[in-house]
C-alpha positions as CSV (number, residue, x, y, z in Angstrom):
1,X,5.4,14.1,-0.3
2,X,7.1,17.0,-2.3
3,X,8.9,14.5,-4.9
4,X,5.6,13.1,-5.7
5,X,3.8,16.3,-5.5
6,X,2.8,16.9,-9.7
7,X,1.3,13.5,-9.8
8,X,-1.4,14.9,-8.2
9,X,-1.8,18.0,-9.8
10,X,-5.7,18.9,-10.6
11,X,-7.0,16.5,-7.1
12,X,-8.0,19.7,-6.0
13,X,-11.2,19.9,-8.6
14,X,-12.1,16.6,-7.6
15,X,-16.0,16.3,-6.1
16,X,-14.1,13.7,-3.8
17,X,-11.5,11.8,-2.7
18,X,-10.9,8.6,-0.5
19,X,-7.8,7.9,1.6
20,X,-6.8,4.6,3.5
21,X,-5.2,5.6,6.5
22,X,-3.7,2.6,7.3
23,X,-0.9,3.2,4.0
24,X,0.8,6.5,3.9
25,X,-0.7,7.8,7.2
26,X,0.8,4.2,9.1
27,X,-2.3,4.1,10.9
28,X,-3.7,0.2,12.2
29,X,-6.6,-0.6,10.1
30,X,-9.6,0.7,10.1
31,X,-9.5,4.6,9.3
32,X,-10.7,5.3,5.8
33,X,-11.0,9.2,5.0
34,X,-13.6,10.4,2.2
35,X,-12.9,14.1,1.5
36,X,-15.9,15.9,-0.5
37,X,-16.2,19.3,-1.7
38,X,-19.7,19.6,-1.6
39,X,-21.4,18.3,2.1
40,X,-24.6,18.6,1.0
41,X,-24.0,16.1,-1.7
42,X,-23.7,13.8,1.1
43,X,-26.9,14.6,2.5
44,X,-28.7,14.3,-0.7
45,X,-27.3,11.0,-1.3
46,X,-27.8,9.3,2.6
47,X,-30.2,11.7,4.6
48,X,-33.6,10.2,5.7
49,X,-36.1,10.2,7.9
50,X,-37.1,7.4,10.3
51,X,-38.9,7.5,13.4
52,X,-36.5,5.6,15.4
53,X,-33.7,7.4,14.6
54,X,-35.2,11.1,15.4
55,X,-32.5,14.3,15.1
56,X,-32.9,17.6,14.2
57,X,-31.7,18.4,10.8
58,X,-29.2,21.5,12.1
59,X,-27.0,18.7,13.6
60,X,-24.5,16.9,11.9
61,X,-25.5,13.4,12.3
62,X,-24.0,10.2,10.9
63,X,-27.8,8.7,9.7
64,X,-27.4,12.0,7.1
65,X,-24.0,11.4,5.5
66,X,-23.3,7.6,5.7
67,X,-24.7,4.5,5.7
68,X,-23.5,3.7,9.6
69,X,-25.4,4.9,11.9
70,X,-23.4,4.0,14.7
71,X,-19.8,3.6,14.6
72,X,-16.3,3.7,16.5
73,X,-14.1,6.6,17.3
74,X,-11.7,5.6,14.1
75,X,-10.9,9.4,13.6
76,X,-8.5,9.7,17.1
77,X,-6.4,7.6,16.2
78,X,-5.5,9.6,13.0
79,X,-6.0,13.0,15.3
80,X,-4.1,12.2,17.5
81,X,-0.9,10.7,15.3
82,X,-1.3,14.5,13.3
83,X,-1.0,15.9,17.0
84,X,1.9,14.1,18.3
85,X,4.1,14.2,14.9
86,X,2.7,17.1,12.9
87,X,2.5,17.0,9.0
88,X,6.0,17.2,8.6
89,X,7.1,13.9,10.1
90,X,4.7,12.2,7.4
91,X,5.9,13.9,4.7
92,X,9.5,13.2,5.1
93,X,8.6,9.2,6.3
94,X,6.8,8.6,3.1
95,X,9.6,10.1,1.3
96,X,12.1,7.8,2.5
97,X,9.6,4.9,1.8
98,X,9.6,6.7,-2.1
99,X,13.2,6.6,-1.9
100,X,13.6,2.6,-0.6
101,X,11.2,2.0,-3.7
102,X,13.4,3.1,-5.8
103,X,16.8,1.8,-4.4
104,X,14.6,-1.8,-4.6
105,X,13.5,-1.7,-8.3
106,X,17.5,-0.3,-9.1
107,X,19.1,-3.0,-7.2
108,X,16.4,-5.5,-8.7
109,X,17.8,-4.0,-12.5
110,X,20.9,-4.3,-11.4
111,X,20.6,-8.3,-10.6
112,X,21.0,-10.7,-13.3
113,X,18.5,-13.2,-11.4
114,X,15.4,-10.3,-10.9
115,X,13.4,-8.6,-13.2
116,X,11.4,-5.2,-12.1
117,X,8.4,-4.4,-14.5
118,X,8.3,-1.1,-16.5
119,X,10.0,2.2,-15.3
120,X,10.8,3.9,-12.1
121,X,7.8,2.9,-9.7
122,X,5.8,6.2,-9.4
123,X,4.9,5.5,-5.8
124,X,5.1,2.6,-3.4
125,X,5.2,-0.4,-5.1
126,X,7.9,-2.4,-7.2
127,X,6.5,-5.5,-8.9
128,X,9.5,-7.6,-9.2
129,X,10.7,-11.2,-10.0
130,X,13.1,-13.8,-10.1
131,X,13.9,-15.1,-13.3
132,X,16.9,-18.0,-11.9
133,X,18.7,-19.5,-15.5
134,X,16.4,-22.8,-16.2
135,X,13.2,-22.4,-14.8
136,X,10.8,-23.0,-17.1
137,X,7.6,-21.8,-15.3
138,X,8.3,-18.7,-13.8
139,X,4.8,-18.3,-12.8
140,X,4.7,-21.5,-10.8
141,X,8.2,-20.2,-9.5
142,X,7.5,-16.8,-7.9
143,X,3.7,-18.0,-6.7
144,X,6.0,-20.7,-4.8
145,X,8.6,-17.9,-3.8
146,X,5.8,-15.4,-2.9
147,X,4.4,-17.9,-0.5
148,X,7.6,-19.4,1.0
149,X,8.5,-15.4,1.7
150,X,5.1,-15.2,4.0
151,X,6.5,-18.5,5.5
152,X,9.7,-17.5,6.3
153,X,8.9,-14.5,7.7
154,X,12.0,-12.6,7.7
155,X,10.4,-10.1,5.5
156,X,6.5,-9.8,3.9
157,X,5.5,-9.3,0.3
158,X,2.0,-10.7,-1.9
159,X,2.1,-11.6,-5.3
160,X,0.2,-9.7,-8.1
161,X,-1.0,-11.2,-11.3
162,X,0.2,-8.5,-14.1
163,X,-0.3,-9.6,-17.7
164,X,-0.7,-13.2,-16.8
165,X,2.9,-13.3,-15.4
166,X,3.0,-13.8,-11.8
167,X,5.2,-11.3,-9.8
168,X,6.4,-10.2,-6.2
169,X,4.7,-7.0,-4.9
170,X,6.8,-5.8,-2.3
171,X,5.0,-2.4,-1.1
172,X,7.0,0.5,1.0
173,X,4.2,1.6,3.6
174,X,5.9,1.5,6.9
175,X,7.8,4.4,8.5
176,X,10.0,2.1,10.4
177,X,11.1,0.5,6.7
178,X,15.0,0.8,6.1
179,X,17.5,0.7,3.2
180,X,18.5,-2.5,4.6
181,X,15.6,-4.4,4.8
182,X,15.0,-3.5,0.5
183,X,18.6,-5.1,0.6
184,X,17.3,-8.1,3.0
185,X,14.4,-8.5,0.6
186,X,16.5,-9.3,-2.3
187,X,18.8,-11.5,-0.3
188,X,15.6,-13.6,1.2
189,X,14.2,-13.8,-1.9
190,X,17.0,-14.7,-4.0
191,X,18.1,-17.6,-1.2
192,X,14.3,-18.9,-0.7
193,X,14.3,-18.7,-4.4
194,X,17.7,-20.4,-5.2
195,X,16.2,-23.0,-2.8
196,X,13.1,-23.8,-4.8
197,X,15.1,-24.0,-7.8
198,X,17.3,-26.5,-6.4
199,X,14.8,-28.8,-4.9
200,X,12.9,-28.7,-8.2
201,X,15.6,-30.3,-9.8
202,X,16.6,-32.5,-7.0
203,X,13.1,-33.7,-7.7
């Protein structure tokens, strides 16, 4: 995405790079990509001769470049996606996800009952936590809230432990996500968080 391109300056000098295509290439698992500068380095690491795997050395063979000797045609779905939509569609979708992450960050900053972590998100993840007044154990509260959100099913997020604090971990990697989904995430988290607080107070 153009808005984050400066973050990746120098990547072209790397010997290798791995990409999870089920994230910002919007594909189902499993589809991983490894880009290497020197394909001979793969052969040097993996190639070997075994009587039960006869092949000519000039052939591109899985036994020479990977740990897998046989594998499904995982690359087909990635190739089809680019053929059907083109790279520009992927860039546009990533830019929308970045804008959604920024929106959640700003809405979380403005909300009195939420706290966001650090500065503006660099990529797709926006650590946020519910901090209602009167809750002594925010870690337990936010862990329970993450579980409640997952059980509720209207939105989905996981939790993360950062510097011994439990945070909600929204991650924007779906091309169908909209700004209204971002607002809904906060609304649902607030609703369920207040319910947990009320239940705790009445327990």
